[in-house]
C-alpha positions in Angstrom: 34.4 -33.1 94.5 33.3 -30.3 92.2 35.1 -27.0 92.7 32.3 -24.6 93.7 31.9 -20.9 92.8 29.2 -18.6 94.2 27.9 -15.8 92.1 31.3 -15.2 90.4 31.9 -11.7 89.0 31.8 -11.6 85.2 35.5 -10.8 85.2 36.0 -14.4 86.4 33.8 -16.0 83.7 36.6 -16.3 81.1 38.6 -18.5 83.5 35.5 -20.5 84.5 34.5 -21.1 80.9 38.0 -22.0 79.8 38.8 -25.5 78.6 41.9 -27.5 79.4 44.7 -26.7 77.1 47.5 -28.9 76.0 50.8 -28.4 74.1 50.5 -29.9 70.7 54.0 -29.3 69.5 55.1 -32.9 69.9 51.8 -34.2 68.5 52.0 -31.8 65.5 55.5 -33.0 64.6 54.5 -36.6 64.8 51.4 -36.1 62.8 53.2 -34.1 60.1 55.6 -37.1 59.7 52.6 -39.5 59.4 50.9 -37.4 56.8 54.1 -37.2 54.8 54.6 -41.0 55.0 51.1 -41.7 53.8 51.2 -39.1 51.0 54.4 -40.6 49.7 54.0 -44.2 50.5 50.3 -44.9 50.1 49.1 -48.4 51.1 52.6 -49.6 52.0 53.0 -46.7 54.5 49.6 -47.5 56.0 50.6 -51.1 56.6 53.9 -50.0 58.1 52.2 -47.5 60.4 49.6 -50.0 61.5 52.4 -52.3 62.6 54.4 -49.6 64.3 51.5 -47.8 66.1 48.8 -50.4 66.5 50.9 -53.6 66.5 48.8 -55.2 63.7 50.0 -56.9 60.5 47.4 -56.4 57.9 47.1 -58.5 54.8 44.2 -56.4 53.5 43.3 -52.8 54.5 39.7 -53.2 53.5 37.1 -55.2 55.4 35.9 -58.1 53.3 32.3 -59.1 52.7 33.0 -62.3 54.6 34.1 -60.3 57.7 30.9 -58.2 57.5 28.8 -61.4 57.3 30.6 -62.9 60.3 30.0 -59.7 62.2 26.3 -59.8 61.5 26.2 -63.1 63.3 28.0 -61.8 66.3 25.6 -58.9 67.0 22.8 -59.7 69.4 19.2 -59.3 68.3 18.5 -56.6 71.0 21.5 -54.5 69.6 20.3 -55.1 66.0 16.8 -53.9 67.0 18.3 -50.8 68.8 20.4 -49.9 65.8 17.4 -50.2 63.5 15.3 -48.0 65.7 18.0 -45.4 66.0 18.5 -45.4 62.2 14.8 -44.8 61.7 14.7 -41.8 64.1 17.9 -40.3 62.8 16.7 -40.7 59.2 13.4 -39.1 59.9 15.0 -36.1 61.6 17.7 -35.6 59.0 15.3 -36.1 56.0 13.2 -33.3 57.4 16.2 -31.0 57.1 16.2 -31.3 53.3 15.4 -28.0 51.6 13.5 -27.3 48.4 15.5 -25.3 45.8 15.2 -21.5 45.8 14.0 -20.1 42.5 13.0 -16.5 42.3 13.0 -13.4 40.1 14.9 -10.7 42.0 13.6 -8.2 39.3 12.0 -8.5 35.9 14.2 -10.6 33.7 16.6 -11.6 36.4 16.2 -15.2 37.7 18.3 -16.5 40.7 18.3 -20.2 41.7 20.0 -22.1 44.5 20.0 -25.9 44.8 21.7 -28.3 47.2 24.2 -30.8 45.6 25.5 -33.7 47.6 29.2 -33.9 48.3 30.2 -36.9 46.1 33.0 -38.5 48.2 32.9 -38.4 52.0 35.2 -40.1 54.5 34.0 -41.1 58.0 36.3 -41.7 60.9 35.0 -43.9 63.8 37.2 -44.2 66.9 38.0 -47.6 68.3 39.9 -48.3 71.5 38.2 -49.3 74.7 34.7 -48.3 73.6 34.1 -48.6 69.8 31.6 -45.9 69.0 29.2 -47.7 66.6 26.6 -45.0 67.4 28.8 -42.5 65.6 28.5 -44.6 62.4 24.8 -43.9 62.5 25.3 -40.2 63.1 27.6 -39.8 60.1 26.5 -42.4 57.6 22.7 -41.8 57.9 22.8 -38.1 57.0 25.3 -38.8 54.3 22.9 -41.2 52.7 19.9 -38.9 53.2 21.9 -36.1 51.5 22.6 -38.4 48.5 26.4 -38.7 48.8 27.6 -41.2 46.1 30.6 -42.7 47.8 30.9 -43.2 51.6 34.0 -44.7 53.0 34.7 -45.5 56.7 38.0 -45.9 58.5 38.2 -47.4 62.0 40.9 -49.1 64.1 41.1 -52.8 64.4 42.4 -55.1 67.1 45.8 -56.7 67.0 44.1 -59.7 65.4 42.9 -57.5 62.6 39.3 -57.5 63.6 36.9 -54.5 63.7 34.2 -54.4 66.3 31.1 -56.4 65.0 28.7 -53.6 66.0 30.6 -51.1 63.9 30.5 -53.3 60.9 26.9 -54.2 61.3 25.9 -50.5 61.8 28.0 -49.5 58.7 26.2 -52.2 56.6 22.8 -51.1 57.8 23.6 -47.5 56.9 24.8 -48.3 53.4 28.5 -47.5 53.8 30.3 -48.5 50.6 33.8 -49.5 51.8 35.3 -50.0 55.3 39.0 -49.9 56.1 40.9 -51.2 59.1 42.9 -48.0 59.6 43.0 -45.8 62.7 44.6 -42.7 64.0 46.2 -39.9 62.0 47.2 -42.3 59.2 43.5 -43.0 58.5 42.8 -39.3 58.2 45.8 -39.0 55.9 44.6 -41.9 53.8 41.2 -40.3 53.2 42.7 -36.8 52.8 45.2 -37.8 50.1 43.9 -41.0 48.8 46.0 -44.2 48.3 46.1 -47.1 46.0 43.2 -48.6 48.0 41.6 -45.8 50.0 39.7 -43.3 47.8 40.3 -39.6 48.4 37.5 -37.9 50.2 36.1 -34.4 49.5 35.2 -34.0 53.1 36.2 -35.9 56.3 33.9 -36.3 59.3 34.2 -37.8 62.7 35.7 -37.5 66.2 39.0 -38.8 67.4 41.9 -38.3 69.8 44.4 -35.4 69.6 46.3 -37.1 66.8 43.2 -37.5 64.7 42.1 -34.0 65.5 45.4 -32.5 64.6 45.6 -34.5 61.3 42.2 -33.2 60.4 43.2 -29.6 61.2 46.4 -29.8 59.2 44.9 -31.4 56.2 42.0 -28.9 56.1 44.4 -26.1 55.3 44.9 -27.2 51.7 43.9 -30.8 51.0 40.4 -31.7 52.2 37.4 -30.1 54.0 36.5 -31.3 57.5 33.3 -31.2 59.5 34.3 -28.9 62.4 36.9 -28.1 65.0 36.6 -30.6 67.8 38.1 -31.4 71.2 37.2 -33.3 74.4 33.5 -33.9 75.1 31.7 -31.6 77.5 28.3 -31.1 79.1 26.7 -28.2 81.1 23.6 -28.7 83.2 21.4 -25.8 84.2 19.4 -26.8 87.3 17.0 -25.1 89.6 14.9 -26.4 92.5 12.7 -28.5 90.1 15.7 -30.6 89.0 16.4 -34.1 90.3 19.9 -34.2 91.8 20.2 -37.8 90.9 19.3 -37.1 87.3 21.8 -34.2 87.2 24.6 -36.3 88.6 23.9 -39.1 86.1 24.1 -36.6 83.3 27.4 -35.2 84.5 28.9 -38.7 84.9 27.6 -39.9 81.5 29.8 -37.2 79.9 32.7 -37.7 82.4 33.1 -41.4 81.5 34.1 -40.4 77.9 37.6 -39.6 79.1 39.7 -37.8 81.8 39.8 -34.7 79.6 36.0 -34.4 79.4 34.4 -31.5 81.2 31.2 -31.5 83.1 29.7 -28.2 84.5 26.8 -27.7 86.9 25.2 -24.3 86.9 22.5 -24.1 89.5 20.4 -21.8 91.5 21.4 -22.8 95.1 24.2 -24.3 97.1 21.7 -26.8 98.4 21.3 -28.2 94.9 25.1 -28.3 94.4 25.5 -30.2 97.6 22.8 -32.7 96.6 24.4 -33.3 93.2 27.8 -33.8 94.8 26.4 -36.5 97.1 24.8 -38.2 94.2 28.0 -38.0 92.2 29.9 -39.9 95.0 27.2 -42.6 95.2 26.8 -43.1 91.5 30.5 -42.9 90.7 31.1 -46.0 92.9 28.8 -48.0 90.6 30.5 -47.3 87.3 32.9 -49.7 85.5 34.7 -46.6 84.1 34.8 -44.9 87.5 38.5 -44.1 87.4 38.1 -42.2 84.1 35.0 -40.4 85.2 36.5 -39.4 88.5 39.5 -37.8 86.8 37.1 -35.8 84.6 35.0 -34.7 87.6 38.1 -33.5 89.3 38.6 -31.0 86.5 34.9 -29.9 86.5 33.1 -27.4 88.5 29.8 -26.1 90.0 28.8 -22.5 89.6 25.9 -21.1 91.7 24.0 -18.1 90.6 21.1 -16.3 92.3 19.8 -15.0 89.0 18.4 -17.0 86.0 19.7 -14.2 83.8 23.2 -14.9 85.0 22.7 -18.6 84.4 21.7 -18.0 80.8 24.5 -15.5 80.1 27.0 -17.9 81.6 25.7 -20.8 79.5 26.0 -18.6 76.3 29.5 -17.6 77.4 30.5 -21.2 77.7 28.9 -22.5 74.5 28.5 -26.1 75.6 28.6 -29.1 73.3 25.7 -30.5 75.3 23.4 -28.3 77.3 20.8 -29.8 79.6 18.1 -27.5 81.0 16.5 -29.0 84.1 14.5 -25.9 85.1 11.0 -24.7 85.5 9.6 -23.5 82.1 12.7 -24.9 80.5 11.7 -23.9 77.0 11.6 -20.2 77.9 15.2 -20.6 79.1 16.1 -22.6 76.0 14.8 -19.9 73.7 17.4 -17.5 75.2 20.3 -19.9 74.4 22.4 -18.6 71.5 25.5 -20.9 71.8 25.1 -24.7 72.3 25.7 -27.7 70.2 22.6 -29.6 71.2 20.0 -28.7 73.9 18.1 -31.2 76.1 14.9 -29.9 77.6 13.5 -31.0 81.0 14.1 -33.7 83.5 13.4 -36.6 81.1 15.7 -35.6 78.3 19.1 -37.1 79.1 22.1 -36.4 76.9 22.1 -40.2 76.2 18.9 -39.8 74.2 20.7 -37.5 71.7 23.8 -39.5 71.8 22.0 -42.6 70.6 18.5 -42.6 69.3 16.2 -39.5 69.6 17.1 -38.5 66.0 19.4 -35.5 66.6 23.0 -35.7 65.8 25.7 -36.3 68.4 28.6 -35.0 66.4 28.8 -31.5 67.8 31.2 -28.6 68.2 33.3 -28.4 71.4 35.7 -26.0 73.0 33.3 -23.1 72.7 33.0 -23.5 68.9 29.2 -23.8 69.4 29.1 -20.0 69.2 30.1 -20.2 65.5 29.6 -23.8 64.3 26.6 -26.1 64.0 26.7 -29.8 64.8 26.7 -32.3 61.9 23.4 -32.2 60.0 22.1 -32.9 56.5 23.5 -29.6 55.2 27.0 -30.8 56.3 26.9 -33.3 53.4 25.8 -30.9 50.7 27.0 -27.8 49.1 24.8 -25.0 47.7 25.2 -24.0 44.1 23.7 -20.7 42.8 22.6 -20.0 39.3 21.5 -16.9 37.5 19.8 -16.3 34.2 19.2 -12.8 32.8 17.2 -12.0 29.7 18.5 -9.1 27.5 15.8 -6.9 29.1 16.8 -8.0 32.5 20.5 -7.2 31.9 19.5 -3.8 30.4 17.6 -3.0 33.6 20.5 -4.0 35.8 23.3 -2.6 33.7 23.5 0.9 35.3 23.9 -0.7 38.7 26.5 -3.2 37.6 28.6 -0.8 35.5 28.5 1.9 38.2 29.8 -0.4 40.9 32.4 -2.1 38.6 33.8 1.2 37.4 33.9 2.6 41.0 36.1 -0.4 41.9 38.3 0.2 39.0 37.3 -3.1 37.3 36.6 -1.8 33.8 36.5 -5.3 32.2 33.6 -6.2 34.4 31.7 -3.2 33.1 32.6 -3.9 29.5 31.3 -7.5 29.8 27.9 -5.9 30.3 28.2 -3.0 27.8 29.4 -5.3 25.0 26.2 -7.4 25.3 24.0 -4.3 25.1 25.9 -2.4 22.5 26.7 0.4 24.9 
């Protein structure tokens, strides 16, 4: 079921750590057209595209207070309680990430300050489809509120009847989202990127989506709006030794595989015996899943890599840079401390990826496709920008003047040097 590799040479690692690639030429052309339509036509273009793409005729693009109230009544009490618990944990973890301002004297008379300022207008995209991800509402809206963002808008697809999933609306209300719009796909990204008569322009857009959504975010980020990070299909890597439970490992691989046929699940283990046990568990557990067809297709594109050396397991994990990395090994923390590229790490046999996806408190919006080597997952800092300040006294400027003028004149920027000298009468 999983293609297996035994102690592969490092020359093979680039192939084994590669993600599936797709030609985006057709998608790019379609998205470019959608962006142009929305930029020029605003709300009327959004309504037309909703009809053409989603088959829905919208009287109003914005979710009304009455719709939110009705949704509140449709959500079961257990789900409401789960959402409240998750919000509390996510809030606690992200509030702990807030930093005090930096305020120091780098030398006598030279004061430097840095403080975090919330991004004023943020746009959140929540995918719909067969599994509306109301948990992603929590992962984006909670840190936005913790950071102090003034205006939080959310776009999400609706059904052909014009309804948004009740859980999405309830979660958004609980997180303090200001306005919710029934818009999906690339057109939703365009609406938040450009602004329309109804949808306010965002300063930064967050959230996962399909290839059309991802391409729209990438294209708009060139000149029009900031985005959270590059993103692609979901992925998980499990590092497992003899202390791991094969049943647990298989469950973790499948929990990622059920996201979609382009998801990737990698097992990196210390023996062929463990790989065989996991494969048997995959077959047994796969038969029990409602989304078995989707998960099976993802597993077909996944693999198991067996290494005799823990060092090789760690190096391979860092070469891959997994979105989710589960370490089911003896002394897992010692292994985890050697990981330099991962979106989020799950330690030990009782830390399933599901915990981070929903309610432990960490964020599940994470870099994929190897971007974990350079990008962080969404966190409180994602919703702020850092501004620096400096204040120099006359004495401070006089002390620093030789350094400034020497460097400015060496670069041929005499006006920079003069801006110092004129103040000091030099």
